C-alpha positions as CSV (number, residue, x, y, z in Angstrom):
1,M,-197.8,-137.3,-48.0
2,K,-200.5,-134.6,-47.9
3,K,-202.8,-134.8,-45.0
4,I,-206.5,-135.1,-45.7
5,K,-208.9,-133.5,-43.3
6,Y,-212.5,-134.8,-42.7
7,F,-215.4,-133.3,-40.9
8,Y,-218.7,-134.8,-39.7
9,N,-221.7,-133.7,-41.7
10,T,-224.7,-133.5,-39.4
11,H,-227.1,-133.4,-42.4
12,T,-225.9,-136.6,-44.0
13,L,-224.6,-138.2,-40.8
14,R,-221.4,-139.0,-42.5
15,Y,-217.7,-138.0,-42.5
16,E,-216.9,-136.1,-45.6
17,K,-213.6,-134.7,-47.0
18,L,-212.9,-131.1,-46.0
19,I,-212.4,-129.0,-49.1
20,T,-211.2,-125.5,-48.5
21,P,-212.5,-123.0,-51.1
22,L,-209.9,-121.0,-53.1
23,R,-211.3,-117.8,-51.7
24,V,-210.6,-118.9,-48.1
25,K,-207.1,-120.0,-49.1
26,L,-206.4,-116.6,-50.6
27,L,-207.8,-114.8,-47.6
28,R,-205.6,-117.0,-45.3
29,I,-202.5,-116.2,-47.4
30,F,-203.3,-112.5,-47.4
31,G,-203.8,-112.5,-43.7
32,F,-200.5,-114.3,-43.1
33,I,-198.7,-111.8,-45.3
34,A,-200.4,-108.9,-43.6
35,A,-199.7,-110.2,-40.2
36,A,-196.0,-110.8,-41.2
37,L,-195.7,-107.3,-42.5
38,V,-197.2,-105.7,-39.4
39,T,-195.1,-107.9,-37.2
40,S,-191.9,-106.9,-39.1
41,V,-192.8,-103.3,-38.9
42,I,-193.4,-103.5,-35.1
43,I,-190.2,-105.4,-34.6
44,S,-188.2,-103.0,-36.8
45,Y,-189.7,-100.0,-34.9
46,F,-188.7,-101.3,-31.5
47,A,-185.4,-102.6,-32.8
48,F,-184.5,-99.2,-34.3
49,Q,-185.5,-97.5,-31.1
50,F,-182.8,-99.4,-29.2
51,V,-180.4,-100.6,-31.8
52,G,-180.6,-98.0,-34.6
53,S,-180.8,-98.1,-38.3
54,P,-177.8,-98.5,-40.5
55,H,-178.0,-94.9,-41.5
56,E,-178.1,-93.9,-37.8
57,K,-175.1,-96.2,-37.1
58,L,-173.2,-94.3,-39.9
59,L,-174.2,-91.0,-38.3
60,V,-173.2,-92.2,-34.9
61,S,-169.9,-93.3,-36.2
62,E,-169.4,-90.1,-38.1
63,N,-170.4,-88.1,-35.0
64,E,-167.9,-90.0,-32.9
65,R,-165.2,-89.4,-35.4
66,L,-166.0,-85.7,-35.4
67,K,-166.0,-85.6,-31.6
68,N,-162.5,-87.2,-31.5
69,R,-161.3,-84.7,-34.1
70,Y,-162.8,-81.8,-32.2
71,R,-161.1,-83.0,-29.1
72,D,-157.8,-83.1,-30.9
73,L,-158.4,-79.7,-32.3
74,R,-159.2,-78.4,-28.8
75,E,-155.9,-79.7,-27.5
76,E,-154.1,-78.1,-30.4
77,V,-155.9,-74.8,-29.9
78,G,-155.2,-75.0,-26.1
79,D,-151.5,-75.6,-26.8
80,L,-151.4,-72.6,-29.2
81,Q,-153.3,-70.4,-26.7
82,Q,-150.7,-71.3,-24.1
83,K,-147.9,-70.4,-26.5
84,M,-149.7,-67.2,-27.4
85,S,-150.1,-66.3,-23.7
86,E,-146.3,-66.8,-23.2
87,L,-145.7,-64.5,-26.2
88,E,-148.1,-61.9,-24.8
89,K,-146.3,-62.0,-21.5
90,R,-143.0,-61.5,-23.2
91,D,-144.6,-58.8,-25.3
92,N,-145.6,-56.9,-22.2
93,N,-142.1,-57.3,-20.7
94,V,-140.2,-56.4,-23.9
95,Y,-142.3,-53.7,-25.6
96,R,-144.0,-51.9,-22.8
97,S,-141.5,-52.2,-20.0
98,I,-138.2,-51.9,-21.9
99,F,-138.9,-50.1,-25.2
100,E,-142.0,-48.3,-23.9
101,A,-143.8,-48.8,-27.3
102,A,-147.2,-50.1,-28.2
103,P,-146.8,-53.5,-29.8
104,I,-150.3,-53.7,-31.2
105,P,-150.7,-51.5,-34.3
106,D,-154.1,-50.1,-35.5
107,S,-154.1,-52.6,-38.3
108,A,-154.2,-55.5,-35.8
109,R,-157.3,-53.9,-34.2
110,A,-158.9,-53.8,-37.6
111,K,-158.2,-57.5,-38.0
112,A,-160.0,-58.1,-34.7
113,I,-163.2,-56.9,-36.4
114,E,-162.6,-59.2,-39.4
115,F,-162.1,-62.0,-36.9
116,Q,-165.6,-61.5,-35.5
117,K,-167.0,-61.8,-39.0
118,E,-165.1,-65.0,-39.5
119,V,-166.6,-66.4,-36.3
120,A,-170.1,-65.7,-37.5
121,L,-169.3,-67.4,-40.8
122,V,-167.9,-70.5,-39.1
123,E,-171.0,-70.9,-36.9
124,S,-173.1,-71.3,-40.1
125,M,-170.9,-74.0,-41.6
126,E,-171.5,-77.7,-41.8
127,D,-169.4,-80.1,-39.8
128,D,-166.9,-81.0,-42.5
129,E,-166.6,-77.4,-43.5
130,L,-166.1,-76.4,-39.9
131,V,-163.3,-78.9,-39.4
132,S,-161.6,-77.7,-42.6
133,S,-161.9,-74.1,-41.5
134,I,-160.5,-74.8,-38.0
135,N,-157.6,-76.7,-39.6
136,A,-156.9,-73.8,-41.9
137,S,-157.1,-71.4,-38.9
138,I,-154.7,-73.5,-36.8
139,K,-152.3,-73.7,-39.7
140,N,-152.4,-70.0,-40.2
141,L,-152.0,-69.4,-36.4
142,T,-149.1,-71.8,-36.2
143,N,-147.3,-70.0,-39.0
144,R,-147.9,-66.6,-37.3
145,L,-146.6,-68.0,-34.0
146,E,-143.4,-69.2,-35.7
147,A,-142.9,-65.8,-37.3
148,Q,-143.6,-64.1,-34.0
149,K,-141.0,-66.4,-32.3
150,K,-138.4,-65.3,-34.8
151,S,-139.4,-61.7,-34.2
152,Y,-139.0,-62.1,-30.5
153,A,-135.7,-63.8,-30.9
154,T,-134.5,-60.7,-32.8
155,I,-135.9,-58.5,-30.0
156,E,-134.0,-60.6,-27.4
157,K,-130.8,-59.9,-29.2
158,L,-131.7,-56.2,-29.2
159,I,-132.3,-56.4,-25.5
160,A,-128.9,-58.1,-25.0
161,N,-127.4,-55.3,-27.0
162,K,-129.4,-52.8,-25.0
163,E,-127.9,-54.2,-21.8
164,Q,-124.4,-53.9,-23.3
165,L,-125.2,-50.4,-24.4
166,L,-126.3,-49.4,-20.9
167,A,-123.1,-50.9,-19.5
168,A,-121.0,-49.0,-22.1
169,T,-122.7,-45.7,-21.4
170,P,-121.0,-43.4,-18.9
171,A,-123.3,-43.2,-15.9
172,I,-121.4,-42.3,-12.7
173,Q,-119.1,-39.6,-11.4
174,P,-115.4,-40.3,-11.9
175,V,-114.7,-39.3,-8.3
176,R,-116.7,-39.8,-5.2
177,D,-118.7,-36.6,-4.7
178,Q,-121.9,-37.2,-2.7
179,D,-121.9,-33.6,-1.4
180,L,-121.2,-32.2,-4.9
181,N,-118.3,-30.2,-3.5
182,H,-115.7,-31.3,-6.0
183,V,-117.3,-29.7,-9.2
184,A,-115.0,-26.8,-9.9
185,S,-115.6,-25.9,-13.5
186,G,-118.2,-27.1,-16.1
187,F,-118.5,-27.7,-19.8
188,G,-118.5,-24.6,-22.1
189,Y,-116.6,-21.4,-22.5
190,R,-114.5,-20.6,-19.5
191,I,-111.6,-18.4,-18.6
192,D,-108.3,-20.1,-19.2
193,P,-106.3,-20.2,-16.0
194,I,-102.9,-19.5,-17.7
195,Y,-103.7,-17.4,-20.7
196,K,-106.7,-15.6,-19.0
197,T,-108.7,-15.7,-22.2
198,V,-112.1,-17.2,-22.8
199,K,-111.7,-20.7,-24.3
200,M,-113.8,-23.8,-24.8
201,H,-113.6,-26.1,-21.8
202,A,-114.7,-29.5,-23.2
203,G,-115.1,-31.3,-19.9
204,L,-115.8,-31.1,-16.1
205,D,-113.1,-30.3,-13.6
206,F,-113.4,-32.1,-10.2
207,A,-111.2,-30.5,-7.6
208,A,-110.0,-33.1,-5.1
209,P,-106.9,-33.9,-3.0
210,Q,-104.0,-35.5,-4.8
211,G,-104.2,-39.2,-4.7
212,T,-108.0,-39.4,-4.7
213,P,-109.1,-42.5,-6.7
214,I,-110.6,-42.0,-10.2
215,Y,-113.2,-44.5,-11.4
216,A,-114.1,-45.7,-14.8
217,T,-117.6,-44.4,-15.5
218,A,-118.6,-47.3,-17.8
219,D,-117.4,-50.7,-19.0
220,G,-114.8,-50.6,-21.8
221,V,-111.2,-51.1,-22.9
222,V,-108.3,-48.7,-22.1
223,Q,-107.2,-47.1,-25.3
224,L,-104.6,-44.8,-24.0
225,A,-102.8,-44.7,-20.6
226,G,-99.7,-42.5,-20.0
227,F,-98.3,-39.0,-20.3
228,S,-99.3,-36.5,-23.0
229,D,-97.7,-33.3,-24.2
230,G,-101.0,-32.0,-25.3
231,G,-101.9,-30.7,-21.8
232,Y,-103.6,-33.6,-20.2
233,G,-100.5,-34.9,-18.5
234,N,-100.9,-38.4,-17.1
235,H,-104.3,-39.4,-18.5
236,V,-106.4,-42.4,-19.5
237,V,-108.8,-42.8,-22.5
238,I,-111.3,-45.6,-22.3
239,N,-113.1,-46.9,-25.4
240,H,-116.6,-48.1,-24.3
241,S,-117.8,-49.0,-27.8
242,Y,-121.1,-47.8,-29.3
243,G,-119.2,-44.6,-30.1
244,Y,-118.5,-43.7,-26.4
245,E,-115.1,-42.7,-25.1
246,T,-114.2,-41.1,-21.8
247,L,-111.0,-39.1,-20.9
248,Y,-109.5,-38.7,-17.4
249,G,-106.7,-36.1,-17.3
250,H,-103.9,-34.7,-15.0
251,M,-103.4,-37.9,-12.9
252,V,-100.6,-38.1,-10.4
253,R,-100.4,-41.8,-11.2
254,V,-102.0,-44.0,-13.8
255,K,-103.2,-47.4,-12.7
256,A,-104.9,-48.7,-15.8
257,R,-102.8,-50.2,-18.7
258,R,-103.5,-49.9,-22.4
259,G,-105.6,-52.8,-23.7
260,Q,-107.0,-53.5,-20.2
261,R,-110.7,-54.3,-20.0
262,V,-112.3,-52.3,-17.1
263,K,-115.7,-52.3,-15.4
264,R,-117.7,-49.3,-14.3
265,G,-116.5,-48.3,-10.9
266,E,-113.0,-49.7,-11.3
267,V,-110.1,-47.5,-10.3
268,V,-108.0,-46.3,-13.3
269,G,-105.8,-43.7,-11.7
270,Y,-105.4,-41.1,-9.0
271,V,-106.1,-37.3,-9.0
272,G,-103.0,-35.1,-9.6
273,S,-101.9,-32.0,-11.3
274,T,-99.7,-33.1,-14.2
275,G,-99.8,-31.4,-17.6
276,K,-101.4,-28.0,-18.1
277,S,-103.0,-27.7,-14.7
278,T,-103.1,-25.1,-11.9
279,G,-103.9,-27.5,-9.0
280,P,-104.9,-31.1,-8.1
281,H,-108.0,-31.9,-10.0
282,L,-109.5,-34.4,-12.5
283,H,-110.4,-33.2,-16.0
284,Y,-113.1,-35.5,-17.3
285,E,-114.5,-35.7,-20.8
286,V,-117.2,-37.7,-22.6
287,H,-117.0,-38.3,-26.3
288,K,-119.7,-39.7,-28.6
289,N,-118.6,-40.6,-32.2
290,G,-115.8,-38.1,-31.9
291,Q,-117.9,-35.3,-30.6
292,K,-117.3,-33.9,-27.1
293,L,-120.4,-33.8,-24.9
294,D,-121.3,-32.2,-21.6
295,P,-120.5,-34.9,-19.0
296,V,-123.0,-33.5,-16.5
297,Y,-125.8,-35.3,-18.4
298,F,-124.1,-38.7,-17.8
299,F,-124.4,-39.0,-14.0
300,Y,-127.9,-40.5,-13.9
301,K,-126.9,-43.6,-12.1
302,D,-125.6,-42.1,-8.8
303,L,-127.4,-38.8,-8.5
304,T,-131.0,-38.1,-7.4
305,P,-133.0,-35.5,-9.4
306,G,-132.3,-32.9,-6.7
307,Q,-128.5,-33.6,-6.7
308,F,-128.5,-33.4,-10.5
309,N,-130.1,-30.0,-10.5
310,E,-127.6,-28.8,-8.0
311,M,-124.7,-30.2,-10.0
312,L,-126.1,-28.6,-13.1
313,K,-126.2,-25.2,-11.5
314,R,-122.6,-25.5,-10.3
315,A,-121.3,-26.8,-13.7
316,Q,-123.0,-23.9,-15.5
317,A,-121.5,-21.2,-13.4
318,S,-119.1,-18.9,-15.3
319,N,-115.7,-19.2,-13.7
320,Q,-112.1,-20.1,-14.4
321,S,-111.2,-23.6,-15.3
322,F,-108.3,-25.6,-13.7
323,D,-106.7,-26.4,-17.1
C-alpha cells in the first residue's frame, strides 16, 4: 500500500497531504541517475586501476603467452648456439690445425652483412611477426646445423684417412744412423761398381756391418720376401697402400714373411751383401704409384732440419754406388 505523507501547514493550522510536483520528481530521478552514473564511473576507474579491463586482461594474457614463447625460443637459441660453438671449435681444430685452410669463404662474410640488415628488419616487426620470423630463423639455422654436422662427419672420415695415410707414408731411416755415417750413395746417376759406367741408381745405399737390423719405414703388408735374380739378392718389398711401396735389398737374412702386416720401426731383415753387391749395405727404394722417388725426402720423422741438410749433401755427392 502506497504511503501517504502529510505536512503541517502553518497558515491553515492543519495537516495537509504532501503532493510532490512532477518537476521535483523528474529532478529527483535525474539526480539519482546522474549520481549513479558518476558513482559507476568512479568505481570503474578505481576498479580498472587495480583489476584491469577485459581488453587489458586479454593483453596481459597475450603478453604472458609471448613471454613464455620467447623463453622457449631463448632456450632453443641457446641450445643452437652451444652446438654452433662446438662446431666452431671442431672447425678450428680440423680446418686450421690439420688442413691449414680458411673454413670461412668470402661469401659467408657477405652473408654477415645481410644478417645485420635482417636484424634491423626484425626490430621493426610486431610481436606476432617477430615470433614467426624467429621461428623461421631457428628452422633455417637448425637445417644448416644438420648439414654442417654431415659435412664434419665427412671431414672426420678424411682425418681418419689422413692418419692412415701418415702411417702408410715412409718417414724414418731403414737403419739406425743418428750420426749420418751410413749414407754411402744417393739417388740419381752414379758409377756402377761392376760395369764402371754411369747408370741410374734408384735408391739410397746405407753402408753398415753385416747383421745390422733393417726397419720398415711405414705401416704396410709384406708383398715380396725372398731372393731375387734381378740383383737385389735377399730383399723385401712392402706395400703401404696409398700408392706407396718400399724395397729393402741385399739382406743377409730376411725376417719378414710374405703377407705379414708390419708396423713402422719393425725389423724386416738384416744388412748383408747378397745379389749384385760389392759390400755389406742396404739398398733402399721408395715407390709411389710405380714411380721411383728419392728416399732422402722421406726421413722427416727422425731427422732434424740440420741433419736433413747434412744427409741431403751426402746423398747428392757424385760417387760410386754399392750395387
